[in-house]
C-alpha positions in Angstrom: -128.6 84.3 142.4 -128.7 87.8 143.5 -125.4 89.7 143.6 -125.5 90.2 147.3 -125.7 86.5 148.1 -123.0 85.8 145.7 -120.6 88.1 147.5 -121.5 86.7 150.9 -120.9 83.1 149.6 -117.5 84.0 148.2 -116.5 85.6 151.5 -117.5 82.5 153.4 -115.5 80.3 151.1 -112.5 82.5 151.5 -112.7 82.4 155.3 -113.0 78.6 155.3 -110.0 78.4 153.1 -108.0 80.7 155.4 -108.9 78.7 158.5 -107.8 75.4 156.8 -104.5 76.9 155.8 -103.9 78.1 159.3 -104.8 74.8 160.9 -102.4 73.0 158.5 -99.5 75.3 159.3 -100.1 75.0 163.0 -100.2 71.2 162.9 -96.9 71.2 161.0 -95.2 73.5 163.5 -96.3 71.3 166.4 -94.8 68.3 164.7 -91.4 70.1 164.1 -91.1 71.6 167.6 -89.8 68.5 169.5 -87.0 68.0 166.9 -85.9 71.7 167.1 -86.0 71.6 170.8 -83.9 68.6 170.9 -81.4 70.1 168.5 -81.1 73.3 170.6 -80.7 71.3 173.7 -77.9 69.3 172.1 -76.2 72.5 171.2 -76.5 73.8 174.8 -74.8 70.8 176.3 -71.2 71.5 177.4 -68.4 70.2 175.2 -65.5 68.4 177.0 -62.7 70.9 177.5 -59.3 70.1 176.0 -56.3 69.9 178.4 -54.3 73.1 178.6 -50.5 72.8 178.1 -48.7 74.2 181.1 -45.3 74.2 182.7 -45.0 73.3 186.4 -42.4 73.4 189.2 -42.3 71.6 192.5 -42.3 73.7 195.6 -39.2 73.1 197.7 -38.2 74.3 201.2 -34.8 76.1 201.4 -32.8 78.3 203.6 -33.4 82.0 203.1 -31.0 84.7 204.1 -32.7 88.1 204.8 -30.4 91.0 203.9 -30.5 94.7 203.3 -28.4 96.6 200.7 -26.4 99.7 201.3 -23.5 101.6 199.8 -20.4 103.0 201.5 -16.8 104.2 201.1 -13.7 102.2 202.0 -11.4 103.9 204.5 -7.8 103.0 205.5 -7.4 101.2 208.8 -4.9 104.0 209.7 -4.1 107.0 207.6 -1.9 110.0 208.2 -0.1 112.8 206.3 3.4 113.4 207.6 4.4 116.9 208.5 7.8 118.2 209.9 7.7 119.7 213.4 10.6 122.1 212.6 11.5 124.1 209.6 14.5 123.0 207.5 15.8 121.9 204.1 15.1 118.4 202.9 18.4 116.5 202.9 17.5 112.8 202.3 14.4 111.0 201.1 14.5 107.3 202.1 11.4 105.9 200.4 10.0 105.2 197.0 6.6 106.5 196.0 3.9 103.8 196.6 6.3 101.6 198.5 5.8 99.6 201.7 7.4 100.9 204.9 7.8 99.6 208.4 7.0 101.3 211.6 9.8 103.5 212.8 11.6 103.7 209.5 13.1 107.1 208.7 11.3 108.4 205.6 12.7 112.0 205.3 15.7 113.7 206.9 16.1 117.5 207.1 19.5 119.2 207.2 20.5 118.8 210.9 24.0 120.4 211.0 22.9 122.9 213.6 21.1 120.3 215.8 24.1 118.0 215.7 26.4 120.8 216.8 24.1 121.7 219.6 24.0 118.0 220.7 27.8 117.8 220.6 28.0 121.0 222.7 25.5 119.6 225.2 27.4 116.4 225.6 30.7 118.2 226.2 29.0 120.3 228.9 27.6 117.1 230.4 31.1 115.6 230.7 32.4 118.7 232.5 29.4 118.8 234.8 29.8 115.1 235.6 33.5 115.5 236.4 32.8 118.5 238.7 30.0 116.6 240.4 32.4 113.7 241.2 35.1 116.1 242.4 32.7 117.9 244.7 31.5 114.6 246.1 35.1 113.6 246.9 35.9 116.9 248.5 32.7 116.8 250.6 33.7 113.3 251.8 37.0 114.8 253.0 35.1 117.7 254.5 36.9 120.2 252.3 33.6 121.7 250.9 30.2 122.3 252.3 27.1 120.4 251.4 25.7 123.3 249.4 28.7 123.1 247.1 28.1 119.4 246.5 24.4 120.0 245.9 25.2 122.8 243.4 27.5 120.6 241.4 24.9 117.8 241.4 22.3 120.3 240.1 24.6 121.5 237.3 25.0 117.8 236.3 21.3 117.4 236.0 21.0 120.6 233.9 23.7 119.3 231.6 21.9 116.0 231.2 18.6 117.8 230.4 20.5 119.9 227.8 21.7 116.7 226.1 18.2 115.3 226.0 16.8 118.5 224.6 19.5 118.6 221.9 18.8 115.0 221.1 15.1 115.7 220.7 15.7 118.6 218.4 18.0 116.5 216.3 15.4 113.7 216.2 12.7 116.2 215.0 14.7 116.5 211.8 14.0 112.9 211.0 10.4 112.0 210.0 9.6 108.4 210.7 6.7 106.1 209.7 4.3 105.9 212.6 3.0 102.4 211.5 3.4 99.8 208.9 1.8 100.8 205.6 2.1 102.1 202.1 3.4 105.6 201.4 1.8 107.8 198.8 3.3 110.2 196.3 5.7 112.6 197.9 5.1 116.3 197.8 8.7 117.5 198.3 12.1 116.9 196.7 15.6 116.9 198.0 16.7 120.5 198.5 13.2 121.9 199.2 12.8 124.2 202.2 9.8 123.2 204.3 8.2 124.9 207.2 6.8 123.2 210.2 3.4 121.8 209.2 4.0 121.5 205.5 2.7 118.2 204.0 5.5 115.7 203.0 3.7 112.5 202.1 0.8 110.4 203.2 1.0 106.9 204.6 -1.9 104.4 204.6 -2.4 101.1 206.4 -4.5 99.1 203.9 -3.8 95.5 205.1 -7.2 96.0 206.8 -9.8 98.4 205.5 -12.8 100.0 207.2 -16.1 100.6 205.5 -18.4 103.4 206.5 -22.1 103.1 205.5 -25.6 104.1 206.7 -28.7 102.1 207.3 -32.3 103.2 208.1 -32.9 103.5 211.9 -35.5 100.7 211.7 -32.7 98.1 211.5 -31.1 99.2 214.7 -32.7 96.3 216.6 -31.4 93.7 214.1 -27.8 94.7 213.8 -24.8 94.6 216.1 -21.0 94.4 216.4 -19.7 91.2 214.8 -22.5 90.9 212.4 -21.6 89.4 209.0 -21.5 91.5 205.8 -20.7 91.0 202.1 -18.8 93.7 200.3 -18.4 94.1 196.6 -16.9 96.7 194.4 -16.6 97.5 190.7 -12.8 97.6 191.2 -12.8 93.8 191.6 -15.9 92.7 189.6 -17.5 89.4 190.6 -15.6 89.1 193.9 -17.3 89.3 197.3 -15.3 90.2 200.4 -16.5 89.0 203.8 -16.6 91.7 206.5 -18.0 92.2 210.0 -19.7 95.2 211.7 -17.0 96.8 213.9 -18.9 99.7 215.5 -22.3 101.5 215.4 -22.5 105.3 215.9 -24.6 106.0 219.0 -26.1 109.1 217.3 -28.8 108.7 214.7 -29.0 111.3 212.0 -32.2 113.2 212.8 -32.6 114.5 209.3 -32.1 111.3 207.3 -33.2 108.9 210.1 -30.1 106.8 209.4 -27.4 105.4 211.6 -23.7 105.3 210.7 -21.9 101.9 210.8 -18.3 101.0 210.4 -17.3 97.5 209.2 -13.9 95.9 208.9 -12.6 93.6 206.2 -9.3 92.0 205.4 -7.3 93.3 202.3 -4.3 91.0 202.4 -3.8 91.1 198.6 -4.3 94.8 198.4 -7.0 94.6 195.7 -9.1 97.2 197.3 -8.0 100.8 198.1 -9.2 103.5 200.4 -11.8 105.9 198.9 -13.3 103.2 196.7 -17.1 103.0 196.4 -18.5 99.7 197.7 -21.8 97.9 197.9 -22.8 96.3 201.2 -25.1 93.5 201.8 -26.0 93.2 205.5 -27.0 89.7 206.5 -29.9 90.5 208.9 -31.5 87.1 209.5 -31.2 83.4 208.4 -34.3 81.2 208.2 -34.6 77.5 207.3 -37.4 75.6 205.6 -38.7 78.6 203.7 -41.0 77.9 200.7 -40.0 79.8 197.6 -41.8 79.9 194.3 -41.1 81.7 191.0 -42.7 85.1 190.6 -44.3 83.9 187.4 -46.5 81.5 189.3 -48.4 84.3 191.2 -51.6 85.7 189.8 -53.0 88.9 191.4 -56.7 88.9 192.4 -59.1 91.7 193.5 -58.7 92.7 197.1 -54.9 92.6 197.2 -54.9 88.8 197.2 -52.8 86.4 195.1 -53.3 82.8 194.0 -51.5 80.1 192.2 -52.7 77.0 190.3 -51.7 73.7 191.9 -51.8 70.6 189.7 -53.8 67.8 191.3 -54.7 64.6 189.5 -54.2 66.2 186.1 -56.4 69.3 186.9 -55.5 72.8 187.9 -56.8 73.9 191.4 -56.9 77.5 192.3 -55.1 78.1 195.7 -55.0 81.5 197.4 -51.6 82.1 199.0 -50.0 84.6 201.4 -46.5 85.9 200.4 -43.6 87.2 202.4 -40.1 88.3 201.4 -39.0 88.7 197.8 -35.7 88.1 196.1 -34.4 87.9 192.6 -37.2 86.1 190.6 -38.6 84.4 193.7 -41.2 85.0 196.3 -41.7 83.5 199.8 -45.0 81.7 200.3 -46.1 81.9 203.9 -49.4 80.1 203.7 -51.3 78.1 201.1 -48.7 75.6 199.8 -46.6 72.7 201.1 -43.3 71.3 200.1 -43.6 69.0 197.1 -46.8 70.8 195.7 -46.6 71.2 191.9 -47.6 74.7 190.8 -48.1 76.1 187.3 -45.4 78.6 186.3 -46.5 79.2 182.7 -49.8 78.9 180.8 -52.0 80.3 183.6 -53.9 82.7 181.3 -55.9 79.8 179.8 -56.7 78.1 183.1 -59.7 78.1 185.3 -60.3 76.2 188.6 -60.6 72.5 187.8 -59.5 72.7 184.2 -57.6 69.7 182.9 -53.9 70.3 182.2 -51.0 68.6 180.4 -47.5 69.2 181.8 -45.0 70.3 179.2 -41.3 69.8 179.3 -40.0 71.9 182.3 -38.0 75.0 182.0 -34.9 75.5 184.2 -36.1 77.7 187.1 -33.4 79.0 189.4 -33.8 77.8 192.9 -37.0 75.8 192.4 -37.1 72.1 191.5 -39.0 71.7 188.2 -41.3 68.7 187.6 -40.5 66.5 184.7 -43.5 64.1 184.9 -46.4 64.5 182.5 -50.0 63.9 183.4 
């Protein structure tokens, strides 16, 4: 056979062999395709989700007291620093530092020898003027003296009486008395000291009732008034709350700070609080019943300034969008979206999605919200 035909024959045989191999591979691929497709389809089928372990709490309706916090300073119900009205030397001190005194009690006496002598002289002149007036009256009755003589004697009697009253007042000014019931402070003078009129002797404070001055923003003006209840606390008496009431509201609002000055009054019978002490004030602005409160941990923020919670229904978590209101320690008011008795997830939300099955774990003690102890 010529060489050219031999080459052509070999090429034809090689082509037939290649076509046969291709047909065999294609046929095998077609037979395997349904199995592979079924396997891939099986892999793509959703696997049943395992229940997520969560903690839940029951939503309860309670009474909510709206309040606003402020700080203030305690002030004495009455406070005064005693000063002498006349100069003189301190003769007697009739009180003990820090002791209680009654209204009208003499606390300090100045040396009053001159004033006593003046009073004695005035009384003697009064006695003489009184005798002359009676004698002139008798003589006028017998028509031995004129009416002008009688009137002159009566006038001298009145002058003598005024002199006695004046001497008595000067003597009284040497005695410094307590103007009201209270507690005296620490004296600033000693016996024998010479004091001038106006010098400070001692302060006296009425602390059986205390006043409390504090400020609130002007926006609360429409929600506060005289007689409104307050709660006062101080580091001086830790852990104790003192009830108080609004006594007065300043009619002038501070134009710079946009705040209004208020004065409250509270009883201090046991004397545990003192004037000048820093105090914290809680103003009870409003009281609302049947308010739904949930723990802050139950809320989940969402885009668009919205929030939602997961409510447990028939063993599944349902996403519920809520509207919130006031906040307090660890709790938030829910205005819309929930009802009393709803069970909400308070822990474990990160693994949840809407409709996911859940298992309720043992509840944690949540302040103010009734926890659910039933497992699904």
